[in-house]
Structure formats: C-alpha cells, structure tokens
N, C-alpha and C positions, 0 to 999 in steps of 0.2 A: 389428291388427298385421301388419306386411309380412312377406314371406318371409325366411328366414335369410340374411343378408349375412355375407360372410367379412370380417375384419378388415383394415381398410387397414394400408398399410406404416408409416405413423405410430405406430399401435398396435403391431405386430409390433417395430417399433424400441425401442419402451419396454420391451418383455419381455426385451430384449437376448439372444434365442437365439444362440448359437454352438456350433460343434463339439467334444465333448470328446475330450480326448486320453487314450486307453486303452492299457494295456500290450498287449492282445492285438489292438488294432485296431479301427477302426470307420471306416466300415461293414463289414460281414461278409456274403457273399452265398454261399449254397449253392443246387446245382442238383441236383434229384431227379426222377425218373419219376413220383414220387408228388406232387411239389409243390416248388416254389421260395420260399426264405424268405430275407431281409434283415435284420438288425439295424444299428442305429445309435444313438449316443449324442450326446446334445446338453446342455449347459447353458443354464441362464436364470436370471432372478431370481426367489427362493423365493416372494416372494409372488405371482408369477403362473404358479406352475408348473401349476396347474389350467387356465388358459386356454391356456397352450401345449398341454397335453395333448389338450383339445379340440379345439383347431384341427389339431392333426395327425391325429387319428383322425375327424374328422368328426361331423356330428350330422345326426338327422333330427326334423323337427317338421312341423305344419300349421297353417294359418291361415285367416282366414274372409276371402276373396278377393270382396268384392262379393255376400256372400251365399252364396258356393260354397265348401264346405272343400276346402281345396287343399293337396296335399302340397309340402314344401319341405325341401331337402337342401343340407348343407354337404360337399362333397367333400373325402376324405381326402387328406393331402398324399402327393405322389409321391416316392421315393427320387431324391436328386439324381443327375443323370448328369454324370459329369466331361466337360469338353469337349476334345473332339479325342483322347479313347481310341480306340484301334483297337477295330473291332467295336461301337462305342458305339450304333449304330442296331439292330443284333442283339439286344442286351439288352432283354428286355421292359419294360414299365412296373411298378414295384412301388409298392402303395399302402400306407399306413400302416394296420395293421388292429389293433393291439394295443399298449398300453402296459405293457411288461413289468413295469416298476419304475420309481419314483419315489423317489430317495435325496437325503441331502442332502450338500451339498458346501460347506466353509468354515463350521464352528459358529460361532453368533452371538449365543447364549445360550438363555434359555427363554421362552416366548410362552405364557400371556399375561405382560405385564409392563408397567412405566410407561415404557418406552423403547423407542426404534426406531432401528435403524441404518440404516435405508432410509427415505429421505424420498419425498415423493409422487411427485417426478420420477424416483424410481429411483436418485439418487446416495447414497453413503454418508456418514454423517456423521462428524465427528471425535470423537464420545464415546468414552470409553474402555470396553473389553471388561469388561462385569461379571462377577463371580464367579459360578460355577455354584452354585445353590442348589436343591436337589431338593424339590419339594413334589408332593402327589398330583395336581394339575391342571397341573403342568409339563409343556411340550411343547418339545422340541427346535426350535428355528429356525436357519436357516442363510442365510448371505450369497447361496447359488447354490442350485438344485435340477439334480442330474444325472438326466435321463429317458431310460431305454432303451426304443426304439420297435422294435415288429416291423413288417416290411413282408411284403405277399404279392401273388402275382399273383391277381386277382379272377375269377372264372368269368363276369361278366357286364359290362355297360357302365356305365363310371361318368361321369356327366355332370350338371353342375350346371344349377340352375334355367334359367339364361339360356343354355345351350348346346343344340345341336339332338340331340334324340335321338327324333325322329319324331312328337312331339305327344302322346304317350300315356305313361302311367306304366310300361306293359309293356316300353317300350324302353329303362328303365335299371334297375339293381339288380333284373334279373330273371333268374334262371339256369335255363337249360333242363335237364331230367333225363329220360333215356331210363327207360322201364320195360318190364317183361317183357311181350309182347303174346302173346296164344293164339287162334289162327284158330277160327272157328265152325265147325261140322259141320252141314250142312243136309241132310235127307233129301228126295230128289226122288221123286215119285210115279213108278210104273213105267208108268204110262200115258202120261206125256209123253216117254218116250225108247225109241227101238230101234235095232237093230244096223243098220250100213249098210256093204255090201261093195264097194270101190274098181270090181269088175267087175259090180256088179249090174245086172240087167235089169228084174225084177218081183219082187214079194213071194217070198222063198224061191227066188229063181232069181237066185244059186246057193243054196244053202240057209245060211239064216241073214239073208239080207238082207231088210230091211224088216221085220223081227219084232220084236214088243213085247218090251221086256225084261220078265222075269217077275217081276222083285223090285226091292224100292226101291233106287235109285241115290244115292249121297253125294255132297255138293259141299262142298268147303271155302272158306268165304269170311274171306278175310284183314283184318284191321284192325290198328291200331297205337295204344298207349297210351302217353302222355307227360304231364311235369308241369312247371308252370313256378313255380318258387320265388320269389316276392316279398320281397327281403331288407330288414330293419332298418326296420321301419315303427315311429312313434312308439307308446307303449302305448295312447294314447287311440283310436287309430284304428281298434282291431279289438276285438272282443268284445261281450257282450251290452249292449245300450244305444248301441251306436255306430252311425251311418248306414249304415255298410258292411256290418257284420254284419246289420241289418235288412233290409237291401236283398236280400244274398243269400238269407238264410234265407225271405224271404217273410213275408206275414200271414196265412198258413194257407190262402189260396185256391190251387186247383190252379195256376194259372197266374202266381202272384206271385213262386215260388222260381226261383233261377236253377240250383239243383241239377236236373241231368238235362235242363237246358235245352240247346237246340243252336244253330248260330251262326247269326245273323240277316244278318250280311255276312261277306264273308270274313275269316278268322281266321288271321294268319300266313301268309297267301296259300293257305291251304286253303279249298276251295269251302264255298259256302253249304251248310248242313244237314248237314255231314259230321262236325262236330267236337260233343261232348258234355262238358258239366261233370259229372262222376262224383263228385267228392267234393273237400272242403276240410279242410286239416290244418293246424294251427298249433304255432307252437313259441317259448317265451318267451325271449328273449336275453339275459342282464344285460349290456348295455350301459350302464354305468352314467354313462357323460359325456352320453349324451342327456338332452334334456328329457323327463319323465316316467320317468327312472331304467330302465325296462325298456324292450326293444322286441320287437316280433314278426317272425318269419319265418313268411309264409301260404304255402303250396302248394296250387295248383290242380291237379287231377289230371283228365285230358282222355281221351276216347276217340275216335279217327277212325277213320269207315267211308268208304272211298271210294265206295260206293254211296249214302251218306246213310242216316240214322237214320229218316226219315219214308217209305222205300220198303221195298219187297219183291220178291224175284224173282217174275217170271210164268211159268209153264211151260205154254205151249200143249198140249193133247191133239194128239198126232199123228196125221196122216192119210197115205194111202197117198201122195199126192203133196203136198209141202210148198206150202201156197200163199205168196203173196207176205205177208210180215209176221207169219208163223206160226214166231215166233223166240222163244228165252228172251230176257226183258228184264226191266229194274226197272221197277217203276210206283208212283206215288204210292198211299198208302194212308191213308184217312182216312174222315170220317163224311159221310153225304149223298151228293151226286151230283155235286158240283162237283170239277174238277180245280184245284190251287194249285200254282204252281212254287214251288221253294224259295226263300225271303225273302219271301214273300207270303203264307202259310197262317195264319188268324186262329187265335186261341188257342183251344185245346181242341177244333179240328176233327181234327187228326191225333194220334199217340200222344204227341210231344214240342213242347213250346212253343219259338218261336223268340225269341231274345234276343241282343242286341248283349254278347258276350262279353269285348269292351274295357273294358265297364263293370266289370268285376270289380275292374279298375285303378284306379278312380276313387272315391277316399274318400267321396265326397259323397253323400248319399242317392239323388239324382236323382229 
C-alpha cells in the first residue's frame, strides 16, 4: 500500500461540495486569548458525506515502504481566505479539526429501498418521490448533506508527506509543551571552599582571607524539563505488540530501552548528552474518521541538564596558592579508566546509555 494521497479534483467535483447559505452566516470566526475558532457549513451529495468529512479533517495511517513502516498523513483543509480582503495576510491559518454535525438537506425518502434517486455519476433521476413508509430499518436519506466544520489554529507544523518538514516526523504534528522545572541542590565539601578577601596578602591576613569554610556549601544546578506531544497517530502504530512500543520499552536488557537514555546526537539543537527521555505517556483520541477508528497522542517527557547527564562536578581540595587548573569543573563519570566524549560512550560504561532520540519519532522498530 502506498502512502495516503489526497483526492484529485475530478473526484472532489463528483462530491459537488458547495458553500451552504445559513441564516446566521457562514463562515464565522472568533478570536480569543485562549484560542481562535471558525465554523463553516458546506453542502455535498448525500452519498459522499463521509468522503467529504474525511477529506476536510484529514487522516493518519502507515504503510510498508520497502520493508520500513512509514507514517503517512492527509492534512486537514484550511479555512478559505477571501481574495483581496484587507488584512488577509494577518489572519492566521485555520485548519479543519472537527465535524460538528452532518444533517440531511432535501429529504429524498428512506434507505434501504429498491430505488435510488442519485445515479452513479451523481445526477438526479426523474423518478417520482415515493411516499414515506416507516419501518424499523428505515433510514432517512436526502439529496444533499449539510456539514458543519470547525476550524482551529493548530500548535504544530501541518505538513503533507511530500512537503518539507525537516525529514523527521518530529518536524510535523509535534507540539512543544513546557513543564515546571526544579533546580537540584548540591552539597559541596567544605574542604573545597575557602573565603577570599579582595585585599588579602596571606592566610588570615587580613582575618578571614584564605580560611577554609568550616561547613558544607550548597550549590544550585539548574535544569529544564519539557515535553513533545506527537499528535494523531494511527491506532496500530502504538501499544504492546507494535514495533515502536517494543523499540522504546526494550527487550529487558539495560541498554535496550530508550527510557532514561540520553541523546547521542544534538536534539533540537541541544548538545549531545544533555537531554534524557524520562517517561512516555499516551492518550487515546476518538478520531473516528481515521483508518483504525482511534488515534494516539503520544507525549515524550524530557529532562535537559546543561552540563550533561553523564558528568559530575569535580571540586579540587583548595591549597594555599591555587595551582593552574585547580578549578571547579565538570568531568565524565564512568567505569574503568578510559575517558569518552559525549556521543562516543559505549553502552553500560556510564550511568546513562546514549541513543538517537529522533528514533522516538520513527514508527519502524529499527
């Protein structure tokens, strides 16, 4: 199966989509500091109402691309921009996110029945309107469907498969979420600290100069936590048994899981070794028009430490006259006697395994 492809214009013309005339106006747009929403009504042939609905809100699926599971998306439709309207470029893009309702327009009888008033090419037959006869399996049918569509501004990049989004799936349908961060408090041994007077000559001259601090000193190490929410994934892409789930959770060996792994390569421009995957949370979203009926929103939670996760502060013992290099610094912490630069640390040598965190956004097991 190839990736999802949007319907061509000939197919869309067959659906006979047109603007609906409403008493209160369509489309309608509201701007608010908590979010902006637009609604619009369209008409289409009754038999194609679900085709039209799916075309408006888009869908997500996956396919076997020469042995590699690949995500594929149809992007939702944008709210049309009136041509030549003042401030047209100022008005942001609104994307179809919800089918508010689908109702009938121009009643045409009951379905199922032995007759059809719509031919295969969408034209209307000249057969007379049959009388209404209610039965338990009778379903109203209409000549047209009236579809109410809700549009919203989306907090992520919307891009089709053939558009440029950086080459990795994290570049589209991925929402950045900030989280509360709390600094770490480190206790520094007193033997590594001493007081220094700007007019000092020698130890305790003037009093207090070059005197070791008699108690531990605290040090605040700041860090930052954030999350990336990968939206609207086909139901089969995630969960026990899926290649992505197995890849992230690992096979039970310490170096196999992505949980608590740190970045092997720069991650969203953050340096190697500074970003850790802390946890993964998921949410089922009833996107009923997607293939697979349900969709996942998958959230990756990260912890950024500017000094790196596989390093610790080194506090040298103070001397009366500080020697060159006798300064506080961060150093690699590992097993054995070999130093490894970030990005080259073998598995299980340091506290945290290095992995390419962009692989979190690759649905193939890899």
